[in-house]
C-alpha positions as CSV (number, residue, x, y, z in Angstrom):
1,M,0.0,0.0,0.0
2,S,1.4,3.4,-0.9
3,S,2.1,6.0,1.7
4,P,0.2,9.3,2.0
5,V,3.2,11.1,0.6
6,E,3.4,8.8,-2.5
7,R,-0.4,9.2,-3.0
8,S,0.0,13.0,-2.9
9,I,2.9,12.8,-5.4
10,G,0.7,10.7,-7.7
11,H,-2.3,13.0,-7.5
12,L,0.1,15.9,-8.2
13,W,1.5,14.2,-11.2
14,V,-2.0,13.4,-12.6
15,T,-2.9,17.1,-12.1
16,I,0.3,18.3,-13.9
17,Q,-0.4,16.0,-16.8
18,G,-3.9,17.5,-17.0
19,F,-2.4,20.9,-17.5
20,F,0.6,19.8,-19.6
21,P,-0.4,16.7,-21.6
22,I,2.5,14.5,-22.6
23,M,3.1,15.0,-26.3
24,G,3.2,11.9,-28.6
25,R,6.3,12.5,-30.8
26,F,5.8,11.2,-34.3
27,I,8.0,11.2,-37.5
28,A,6.7,10.9,-41.0
29,L,8.5,9.0,-43.8
30,V,7.3,9.7,-47.3
31,D,7.8,7.6,-50.4
32,G,8.0,10.4,-52.7
33,F,7.3,8.5,-56.0
34,N,4.5,6.5,-54.4
35,L,2.8,9.7,-53.5
36,Y,3.6,11.4,-56.8
37,H,2.2,8.6,-58.8
38,S,-1.0,8.8,-56.7
39,A,-1.4,12.4,-57.6
40,R,-0.9,11.4,-61.3
41,D,-3.7,8.8,-60.9
42,I,-6.0,11.6,-59.5
43,Q,-5.2,13.7,-62.5
44,R,-5.9,10.8,-64.9
45,N,-9.2,10.1,-63.2
46,T,-10.5,13.6,-62.5
47,G,-8.4,16.0,-64.7
48,V,-7.2,17.9,-61.7
49,C,-3.4,18.2,-61.2
50,L,-2.5,18.2,-57.5
51,K,1.3,17.6,-57.7
52,W,2.1,20.9,-55.9
53,L,1.4,19.1,-52.6
54,D,2.2,20.7,-49.2
55,I,3.5,17.4,-47.7
56,Y,4.4,19.1,-44.3
57,S,0.9,20.3,-43.7
58,L,-0.6,17.1,-44.9
59,C,1.4,14.9,-42.6
60,K,0.6,17.2,-39.6
61,S,-3.1,17.2,-40.4
62,Y,-3.1,13.4,-39.8
63,G,-1.3,13.6,-36.4
64,H,-4.5,12.7,-34.4
65,L,-4.8,9.4,-36.3
66,V,-1.2,8.5,-35.5
67,I,-0.9,9.1,-31.8
68,K,-2.6,10.9,-28.9
69,N,-1.4,14.6,-28.4
70,A,0.6,14.2,-31.6
71,E,3.7,16.4,-32.0
72,L,5.3,16.2,-35.5
73,V,9.1,16.0,-35.0
74,E,10.3,15.8,-38.6
75,I,9.5,14.5,-42.0
76,H,11.8,12.6,-44.3
77,Y,11.0,12.6,-48.0
78,F,12.6,9.8,-50.1
79,T,13.1,10.5,-53.8
80,A,15.5,10.3,-56.7
81,L,16.4,12.6,-59.6
82,A,15.6,11.0,-63.0
83,T,18.8,12.3,-64.6
84,H,18.5,9.6,-67.3
85,L,15.5,11.4,-68.8
86,S,16.0,13.4,-72.0
87,D,13.8,16.2,-70.7
88,P,15.9,18.6,-68.5
89,A,12.7,20.5,-67.7
90,A,11.2,17.6,-65.8
91,I,14.3,17.4,-63.7
92,D,14.2,21.1,-63.0
93,R,10.6,21.0,-62.0
94,H,11.4,18.3,-59.6
95,K,14.3,20.1,-58.1
96,D,12.1,23.2,-57.7
97,Y,9.5,21.3,-55.9
98,I,12.2,19.7,-53.6
99,T,13.5,23.2,-52.8
100,C,10.0,24.2,-51.6
101,L,9.7,21.1,-49.5
102,E,13.0,21.7,-47.8
103,E,11.9,25.3,-47.1
104,T,8.9,23.9,-45.2
105,G,11.3,21.8,-42.9
106,I,11.3,18.6,-44.7
107,L,14.4,16.4,-44.9
108,V,15.1,15.0,-48.3
109,E,16.9,11.7,-48.8
110,Y,18.0,10.7,-52.2
111,G,18.0,7.3,-53.8
112,R,18.8,6.5,-57.5
113,F,17.6,5.2,-60.8
114,K,19.3,2.1,-62.0
115,P,19.3,0.8,-65.6
116,K,17.8,-2.6,-66.3
117,D,17.9,-4.6,-69.4
118,I,14.4,-5.6,-70.5
119,Y,13.5,-8.2,-73.3
120,C,10.3,-7.4,-75.2
121,T,8.7,-10.8,-76.2
122,N,6.5,-9.2,-78.8
123,C,9.2,-7.2,-80.7
124,K,12.0,-9.7,-79.9
125,T,14.3,-7.0,-78.8
126,W,16.1,-5.7,-75.8
127,F,15.8,-2.2,-74.3
128,V,16.9,-0.4,-71.2
129,R,14.4,0.7,-68.5
130,H,15.4,2.8,-65.4
131,E,14.0,1.7,-62.2
132,E,14.0,3.7,-59.0
133,K,16.0,1.7,-56.5
134,E,16.7,1.6,-52.7
135,T,13.7,3.6,-51.5
136,D,12.1,0.8,-49.6
137,V,15.5,-0.2,-48.1
138,R,16.3,3.4,-47.1
139,I,12.9,3.8,-45.4
140,A,13.3,0.5,-43.5
141,T,16.7,1.4,-42.3
142,K,15.5,4.9,-41.3
143,V,12.6,3.3,-39.3
144,C,15.0,1.1,-37.4
145,H,17.5,4.0,-36.7
146,L,14.7,6.3,-35.5
147,L,13.3,3.7,-33.0
148,E,16.7,2.5,-31.8
149,K,17.6,6.1,-31.0
150,D,14.2,6.7,-29.3
151,M,13.7,9.8,-31.5
152,C,9.9,9.3,-31.6
153,D,6.9,7.4,-30.2
154,A,5.2,6.7,-33.5
155,I,6.1,6.6,-37.1
156,L,3.8,7.5,-40.0
157,L,4.6,5.9,-43.3
158,L,3.2,7.6,-46.4
159,T,3.3,4.6,-48.9
160,G,1.4,1.6,-50.0
161,D,4.5,-0.4,-50.8
162,T,4.2,-3.9,-49.4
163,D,8.0,-4.4,-49.7
164,L,8.2,-2.7,-46.3
165,T,6.1,-5.6,-44.6
166,P,9.1,-7.6,-43.4
167,S,10.8,-4.5,-41.8
168,V,7.7,-3.3,-40.1
169,E,7.0,-6.7,-38.7
170,H,10.6,-6.8,-37.4
171,V,10.4,-3.3,-35.7
172,K,7.1,-4.2,-34.1
173,Q,8.6,-7.2,-32.4
174,C,11.7,-5.2,-31.4
175,F,9.8,-2.1,-30.2
176,P,6.3,-3.2,-29.2
177,E,5.7,0.0,-27.3
178,K,6.1,2.1,-30.5
179,T,3.3,2.9,-32.9
180,I,3.5,2.3,-36.7
181,R,0.8,3.7,-39.0
182,F,0.6,3.7,-42.8
183,A,-1.1,6.6,-44.6
184,F,-2.0,5.1,-47.9
185,P,-1.9,7.5,-50.9
186,Y,-4.8,7.6,-53.3
187,G,-5.4,4.2,-54.9
188,R,-2.8,2.4,-52.9
189,A,-4.5,0.8,-49.9
190,S,-3.1,-2.5,-48.8
191,D,-4.9,-5.1,-46.6
192,E,-1.5,-6.7,-46.0
193,L,-0.1,-3.5,-44.5
194,R,-3.3,-2.8,-42.5
195,Q,-2.9,-6.2,-40.8
196,I,0.5,-5.5,-39.6
197,A,-0.2,-1.9,-38.8
198,P,-3.7,-1.5,-37.4
199,G,-5.0,1.9,-37.4
200,S,-3.6,2.7,-40.8
201,F,-5.7,4.9,-43.1
202,K,-6.2,6.3,-46.6
203,I,-5.3,9.8,-47.5
204,N,-8.5,11.4,-48.7
205,R,-8.5,12.8,-52.2
206,K,-10.0,16.1,-50.9
207,N,-6.9,16.6,-48.7
208,Y,-4.7,16.5,-51.9
209,V,-6.8,19.6,-52.8
210,K,-6.7,21.2,-49.5
211,Y,-3.0,20.9,-48.8
212,Q,-1.3,22.6,-51.8
213,L,1.7,24.9,-51.5
214,P,1.2,28.6,-52.2
215,D,1.7,29.8,-55.7
216,P,4.2,31.3,-56.0
217,F,6.1,29.8,-53.0
218,P,8.1,32.4,-51.1
219,L,11.7,31.3,-50.2
220,S,13.6,32.6,-47.2
221,S,16.1,34.1,-49.7
222,G,13.4,36.5,-50.8
223,N,13.0,34.8,-54.2
224,S,10.0,32.6,-55.0
225,I,9.2,29.5,-57.0
226,S,6.1,29.3,-59.2
227,K,4.1,26.2,-59.6
228,P,4.9,24.7,-63.1
229,S,2.4,25.6,-65.7
230,T,1.8,21.9,-66.5
231,W,1.1,21.2,-62.9
């Protein structure tokens, strides 16, 4: 049985928590191309282009679905520059968008495109296709690092990539006290990922519309970047 002093301290702690609720720290990890292609699917289905997405505000808006008293600590955005393309303007548009994301406080992590020889059975010829590599591995590694360093209480994964299943299952065994949620981009919900991360949810299409960057986007340097006319 606790002493009167211990009970008083306990009551005081409950009172303090009432005035100053403990924040639930969460970090968002964004699969950039998974999210980008979901925006392209929306454009294909509706004719509305929503690539100028304010990812920071979008992630923050879902905090209440991730953990109680959510506090967004940081966002990591995983992407790669398609330098193999013959269209320099496309690369410039991507770089401009990344600059805007970094200005909002997002941390960008780069992967790469790797050439792969593909054989076409119809035309009986070989051709080269470039595939984005390393993103799922980089995300999985980052999840482990963040939880090992106790940098957050919960992780929000913006992706529908089932390649992350083994890594999420592993970290849930190693860190059962931590919360993992998936935020599925448009058209990318996965029952497999829902099962290993209960409480995961879809990103509503209307929030793609709601969370767009300002156009033009003001930079801290005093300059600004305008949304590409094709976006």
